[in-house]
N, C-alpha and C positions, 0 to 999 in steps of 0.2 A: 552812662548808658545803663538802663535797668537790666536785671537778670534776663527778662523775657527777650528784649531786643538783642542782647548779646547772644542768646541761644539762636535767634533767627539768623544773625549775621554769620555765626559759625556754621549753621546748617547750610546756608547759601554758599558759603565759601567751600564747603565740602562738595556741593553740587558743581561749583566752578572747577574744582580740581578733578572731579570725575569727568567733566566735559573736556578738560585739557587732556586727560589721559586717553580718552576716547579719540580725541582729535589727532593726537600724536600717532595713534595706531594706524591712521589712514595714510597710505603711501602717497596719494595724489593731492592731499590737502596742502594748500599754499600758505605761506606765512600771513598774507593779507586776509585770507579766509579765517585763519585762527584769530587775528585781531578783531575781525568783525563779530565772531561768535562771543568772544569775551566781552565786547562792548554791549552786545545784546543782553547777556546775562546781567551785566552791571545795571542796565536800565531797568530790568525786571526786579532786581533787588531793591533799587531805590523806590520803585513804585510800591512794592509790598511794604516797605518800612514806613511809608507815609500813610498807609491805610490801616495799620495795625495799632490797636489800643493796648497799652501795657499797664500792668498793675504791679505794685510791690507787695510782698507778703509781710505780715506783722505777727507778733506773738499774741495768741488768744489768752487773755487772763480771766475771761468770764467763767471758765470751767477748770480751775486748778486741780480738781479731783481727777481730771483726765490727763495728767501730766505724762503718763506713759504711752499715750496714744496721740496721733496727730490732732492738732486743733482744727476747728472748722475752716479757719482761714488758710492754714497750711494745706488742707485737703482740697480747697477749691482750685480751679484751673487758673494759671497765670494769665492766659488770654481770655478775653471775653468771648462768650458764645451765645448765640441766639437760640440754640437747640434746647428743647424742654427735657432735661435729664435731672434725676436726683443727684445731689452732690454729697460725697463723703459718707460719714457715719451718721447714724441716728442716735442722738444723745438722750437717754431717758430723763436726764435732769431738765431738759427743755420741755418736758411734758408734765412736770410738777412732782416727780417722785421726791420723797423726803428721806426715807431710810433711817429713821430714828428708833426702830423697833416698837413704835407705838402707833403711828399714823397708818391708815389703810392706804396702801400703795397699789391696790389691785387695778383700779381704772387707769391710773397714770402709766403703769408698766404695760398694760394691754394696749393702751393708746399708742405708745411708742412702737410696739410690735406691729400693730395694725398699719401705722404710717409706713413702716419699712415694707410691709407686705403689699401695700397699695402703690408702691413705687413713688411715694411722695418724698421719700428721703432714702438714705443709704440702707442697704440690706443688713448691715451689722448694727444691732441695737446695743449700745454701750451702757452698762449699768455702773454707776460710781460705787465707791466703797459705802458700806452701810448694811443695815438689817431691814429688809423690806417686807413688811407684813402684808399678806394677801389672804383673801377669804374665798376666792374662786380660783380655779385652775388657770394658769397662764397657757394660752394656746399659741404655739409657735408654728406657723404655716410653712409651706414649701419655700425654700430659698432664703429663709430668714435665720440669722444667727443671733442668739442671746448671749452677749459677751460680758463677763464680769471682770473683777480685778484680782481673781484668785480666791482660794478658800481659807486663807490664813496660814498660821505657822504651826498647826498641829493636825496630824491625820487621825487623831483620836477623839477630838471634841471640837465644837464650834469655838473659834477665837473671835470675839466681838471687837477686840481692840487691836487687831493685826492688819488693818487695811483690807479686809476681805469683803466680798459681796455675798450676802446671804439672803436667799429667798425663804422667808419664814411663813409656812403655810398653816392656816387655821381653817380646816374644813374636813369633809368626809369623802372627797373625791381624790384624784391624783393631783399633786402640786403643779406639775408641768406636763403638758401634752405636746409631743412633736407629731405634727400631722402633715406629711407631704414630703416630696423629694428634697433632699439636701437641707432639711431643717436641722439646725445645729444648736448645741448648748455647750458653752465653754467657760472655764475658769470661774466657777462660783460654787457655793454650797446650797443645798436644798434641805430644809429642816422641817420636820413635823413639829410645829411650834407648840409647846405645852404651857406657855406663860399667859397670865392675865385671866381674869374671870370669864371673859368671852371665849377663851380657848381651852379651859379646863375640861377634862373628860371627853374631849373630841379627838377622834383618831382617824387619820387619813387612810384611804383605801390603798395608797401607795405613793411613791415618790415621783419618778419620771416614767411616763408612759409613751412608748412609740406605738401608735395604733394605725392599722390599715383596715378600713371598712369598705368593702366592695371596690377597692382600688389598689394600685401598686405603689409602694413607698420604697424608694431606693436612696442609697448614699446618705443616710442620716449620719451625723457626726456628733458624738458626745465625748468631750475631752476635758480632762483635769477637773472632774466634778466630785464633790464630797456629798454623799447622800446619807443623812443622819437621822436615826431614831424613828424609822417608819415601822413600828411594831404591829401595825394592822394589816400589812400586805407587802408586796414586793417593793424593794428599793428601786429597781429598774425592771421594767416589764416591756416585752415585745409581743404584741397580740395582733394576729391576722384573722379576720372573720368575713363571712359573706363573700367567698370566692376572691379573697384579697391576698396580697403578698408583701412581705418585708424582706428585702435582700440588699446585700453589698454595703451594709452599714459598717461604721468604724467607731469603736468604743474604746477610748484610750485613757488609761489611768483613772478609771472609775473606782473611787474609794468608798466602800460601804461600811458603816459602823452601826450596829444594833438594828436589826430588821427582822420581820417575820420570815421573809424570803429575800435572798440576796438578788439574784437575777432570775427572772422567769421568762421562758420562751414558750409561746403557746400558739399552735396553728389549729384552728377549727377545721371541720370537714370541708374539703374542696379549697382550702387556703394553704398558704405555705409561709414559713419563716426559715429562709435558707441563706447560707453563705455569708453570714455576718461575722465580723472579726472583733475579738475582745483582746486588747493588748495591755499587759501588765495590770496594775491595780489589784484589788482584792477586797476581802471582807473579813471582819473580826467583830468581837463583842458578843453580847448576849441576846436572848429572845428569839433565836433562829429556829424555825421549823426545818428549813432546808437552805443550803447555800446557793446551788444552781439547780434549777428544775427545767427540764425540756420535755414537752409532751405534745402528742397529736390530739385528735386522730388524723389531722392533716399532715402534710409533709413538713417536718421540722428537723432538717438535717444539714450537715456540712457547716455548722456553726463552730467556729474555731476560737480557742482560748489559748493565748500565748503568755507564758511567764506569770500567770496569775497565782495568788495565794488564796486559799479558802481555809481559814483556821479559827472559827468559833470554837470555844472549849467543848461545846456539845451542841447537837441538833436533835430535836425531838423525832424527826424522820430520818434524815441522813444528810451528809454534806452535798452529795451529788445524786440526783434522781433523774433517770431517763426512762420514758415510757412511750410505747407506740411503735407499730411495725414500720412506720415511715420516719422514725425519729432516731437521730444519733448525734453525738457531739464529738469534737476532736480537741483533746486537751494535750498541749505540748509544753513540757517543762513546768508543770504546775506543782504547787506545794499544797498537800492536804494534811492537816493536823487536827486532832481532836483530843486535847489533853485530859478532858474529863469524861469522855465517852466510855461506856462499858465495853470491855473487850469482846463481848459476844454480839455487839451491834455493828453492822457494816457502815463504813464511811462512804461507800459508793454502792448504789443499787441500780442495776440495769435490768429492766423488765425483760422477761424471756422473749417477748415479741420484737425487741429492738436488736439490731445487728449493725456491724460496721463501725462501732465506736472505737476511737483511738484515744489512749491515755498513757502518758509517760511523765515521769518526774519523780517527786518525793512523796511517798506514802508514810506518814509519821506514826499513825496509830490504826488499830483494828484492821479491817480487811475489805475486799471487794466482793460483792455478791452479784455474779453475772454468769451467763453461759459463755465461757471463754472459747468454745468451739465456734460460736456465732460472732465472737468478738476477739479474734486472735491478736489484735493490735493493742489490747490492754496490757501494758507492760509495767504497771505499778507493782513493785516487788518490795516485800518487807518480811520480817520474821512471822507475820500473820497472813501473808498473801503472796501469790506468785502468778506471773503470766504464763501463757502456754502457746507453743507453736506446734503445728502438725508435723508428723514425721515425714521427712523428705524421701519417701519410698515410691518409686514408680511401680504401680501395680499392673502395668502392661508388661508381663514377664518376658515376652518376646518382642520387646520394642525395637530390636534390630532386624525384624522381619526375616529370620532365619528359617530354613527348613520348608520352604514352599514347595508343594507337590502340584505341578501343573496338571497332571492327569486326573487327580482327584479334586482339584481346586480346593486344597486344604492347606492351611498354614497354622502351625502350633500357636495356641494362645488366642486365635481370632476366629470369628465367624464371618463368612463372606455371604451376605444375605442378598440373594437375587442372582439370576443368570444373565443379566443385562450388562455385563462388563467383562472384558478380557483382561487378564492380569499376567504380567511378566515381571521378572526380576532383572534389573539393570546390573549386569555383572561388572561394568567398568568402575573401578575404584575412584576414578576422577569425578564420578557423579555423586559420590558420597559427601554429605554435609558433615557427618561425624564418623570417626574411625570405626570400622567394622559394623556399621549400620547400613543395611541394604536399602536401596531405593526401589519401590515397586511402581510400575507403570500401569495405570488403570485406563483402559480404552473403553469409554462409555459407549454403549451400543444404541442409545437413543430410543429406547422403548421400555415400557413397564414401570415408569416412575423412577424414584431414586434408588441407586445401588447403595447398600449400607455396609460399612465396615465397623465391626464392634468386637469387644472382647467375648471369648467363648464363655467365660465364667467371670462375673464381677463379684469379688468378695464384699459382703456387707460390712458396714462400719457404723452402727447406730450411735456410736459416740461422737460422730462428726455430723455437722449440719450442712457444711459446704463441700463442694467437690470442684476440683480444677482439672481440666483435661484439654488436650489439643494435639495437633500434628503439624509438622512442616509440610507445605504443599506448594507445588509449582504448576502453573497452568496458564494457558493463553485464552481460556474460555471464562468470561465473567460469570461469577456465581456458580462455579463448577463444584465447590465443596463448602460445607459449613458444618460446625459441630452442633449437635442437638441433644436434648435431654428432657426428662420429665421433671418439671419444677415442683417445689413443695406443695403447690396448689393442685397438682395433678395435670396441669396443662403442659404441652410440649413447647419448649422455647428453643431458639436457635441463635448461634453466634453470628457475627458478621461473616460474610462469605468472601471468597477469593476475588481479588480485583480483576483477574484475567490479564495482568500486566506481563506475564511470562517470567516473573522472578519468584524466588522462594519467599513465602509468607507463612507466619505461624497462625493457624486457624484454631481458635480455642475459646474457652469461656470459664468463668468462676461464678457459681450461683448456688443457692439453697436447693437441695434436691429432695425428691419424694422418697422418704425412707421406707415406706410401706411397699413401694414398687419401683426400685431404682432402675433407670433405663437410660443408657448413654450410647451414642453412635455418631459416626460421621456420615452425612448425607451427601452423596456424589451424583451430580447430574451433568457432568462434562468431563472431558479428558483431563487427567491430572496425574502428577507424580507425587508420591508420598514417602516420607521418612521420619524416623524418630518420634513416634507417638508417645505421649506421657499422660498418666492418670494418677492423681493424688487426692486423697480425701483431706479436706481442709481448705481454708482460704489462704493461698500461698502462691507465689510465682511458680510457673511451670518450670520443669527441669528437663527439657528435651536433650537427648543424647546420653542420658544416664539410666541405667537399669540396675538398681542396687539390691544387694542381698542384705538381710537384717537378721537379728536374733530371733525373729518370728518365723523365719524360714526363707527358702529361695527356690526358684525354678529357673533353669537356664536352657536356652536353645542354641547358644553359641559355644565356643571352645573355652574350657577352663584350664588355664595354665598354672602349674604349681611349681614351687621351688624344689631343687634337688641339691642335697648336701652330702658331701663325702664324710664317712665315719671311719676312724682308724681304731685298731685294737687297743685295749686297755693295757696298762703295765702288767708285767708278769706276776706281780704280787696279788693283783686282782684280775687275773686274766679272764675270768668268766663274767665279770661285772662290767658290762658295756654301757656307755653313755652316748645317747643321741641328743644333739643340742635342741633346746627349746627355741621357739620363735624363729626357726630357720627353715620352715616349710614342713611338708608332711611326707616327703619321699627321701629315703636315705640310701646312698650307694655304699655298700660294705666293702671296704678295701682291706683284704686280709694280709697285705704286705708280703705276698708270696707264700703264705702258709694257710691254705684254705681249711686245713684240718683243725679248725678251732671250734669251740663251743660257746654258746650264749645261754647263760642260765638266768641272769637278771638284767633288766634294762632300767637305767636311771634309779638306782636303789636309794640315793639320797633324796630326802623330801624336797629340797629346793630345786631338784632337777626334774621332778615328776610333771607329766602332762596332765591337763585338766581331764576329768572324766568325760569319756565320749570322743576324745581325740583319736583320729586314725593316723597310724604311722605305717608306711610301707617300706620294708627292708628289701633291697635289690642286691642280688649276688651275681657276679660275672663268672665265678668259678664254682665247681662242684666240691662238696665235701664239708661245708660249714653246717654245724648242727645247732638248731634252736631247740633246747630241751623243754619238754612239757614238765612242769613242776608246780609247786604251790605259788610261785610268783608269775609264771607264764603258763596260762591255761590254753592248750591247743585242741583242735578238733580231734575227737575220738581219743583224747588223752595220748596221742602219739607224737613223737618228736618229728620236727621238720628237718630234712636234710637237703641242702641246696643242690641243684643241678646247674649246669651252665646257663646263665642268663635267666634265672628264675627269681621269684619274689614271694614274700609272705606279707600279708596285711594284718596288723594287730590293732586292737582298740583299747585305749586306756580305761581301766576300771576304777 
């Protein structure tokens, strides 16, 4: 029995077993009915076997160069089929390619690609090993893959004797153009061919071009490609123009050696090049103007580079250049090196209009030139450059909503703009989301537009370009609250509003703000409860529930609790030299051990025990009679000694 008829018998036997299993599950099925069903299935199996034509497979020896891929006969179906479908792969050798580095293979290669595109043959065009000279660009349309046998045994130069497939371009255009969804290029080398009198002094415009012209191009794949010696333009270029877009492409192990530009991403006005991924691979060698360049004026953002190396010894411009208000790149675990670059020249340049760039990995030389306030996720750090994060300080100094005066409708730290809302404090601690943070209840009165809650004074921070702010809100009214602010353009923008689902939701936003006239508020148009507002300059996650003090100062509306430490008298030999412990708080209870008639002439006379200048220390006395003497070490008001009374205190400041 042939392989095909065996498969049919096994398949039908499986059907029989399924039928048996189904039959046994029926409680009322009789044994005779079971026999009848089996007999019926046996007749159907015999009938199918007599009407099926079978074939045997054989080894295709016509194309030994394709030994690593299925032969045409192996790829054909075992059963005959009257349907009109292309079978298997498209073999370029069937179209007359030669690949001897001398013949012109342009027409033959393009014919194979066109056959795959026309659905006359399989969509994967297989190129055998060899060097295929072409004089016009190869156009790879949607759904077609140009598949070689690899690019040889060296990532540094073309290996002509290593079983590789090399496209050797001799012309002034791009060597290969991918035009359409899911067009693919795999396992080959692309070379700006310099040999022969007909190719001397001819320089290509670039290597591989993914182009979208008045159309959308998605899901292009370029994998395991070596692009070599394109000194007249980009080795790999993605260009969208005339309201077009390039998105969701996948570029794996693209190895670039010697080029004017390594990878170029360009979106013209009203077009976009977004969300493409570049995995591993990299570039090295000479002749580089720039390694990776991404530029607008269209949207050219969220293009991600993972584990790539960019290490030409030098570049005339820079290794990475990003330009445009709608442009950014995301580099993860990249390696940037420039062993011959002057130390005063940046290895990365981010134009001031660009923001939201992400870069981390190894920075081997020189530095990054960028506005790090607009790009806080640039974390490339070295002896020449460092990243920067905003300070995590909540500038709403009364974020706990303390001290509300219902009679005057005033709350420290906030302005309540409008009379169209009644405000109460929920005293029940069970309502609190965060410890000691009050919840305010805003009863919107349905007139006069939005009620606004905003800071009474917003400190300016011209060193920052972004702002992050928000508040926890609970409401059963859809769109009851949103965060709003003046954007850097001068327009008012707003966050997403509350869903009205009755649960706590954080309502907030992060955006570039207008430094000349900063304006931030919460717009309330429905009943809502609020707690734990937060305001931070910089692009950073919000920190609700925290109201931090810093070295730049602090204001508090809640309770400040400080540590209290007991201090005992010194030994008799140094009975006037008292020591209060450092780093144990600021309030000290003086225990005179039953002898209050003691004197304090010096505090912390040893240098190691002294407090920092400006530190406050309060000495508390339960008994009367202890004297703190005014002298050259302790300067007291009116140059008079302090003598304690029952439950008295004196506050000193370290000088």
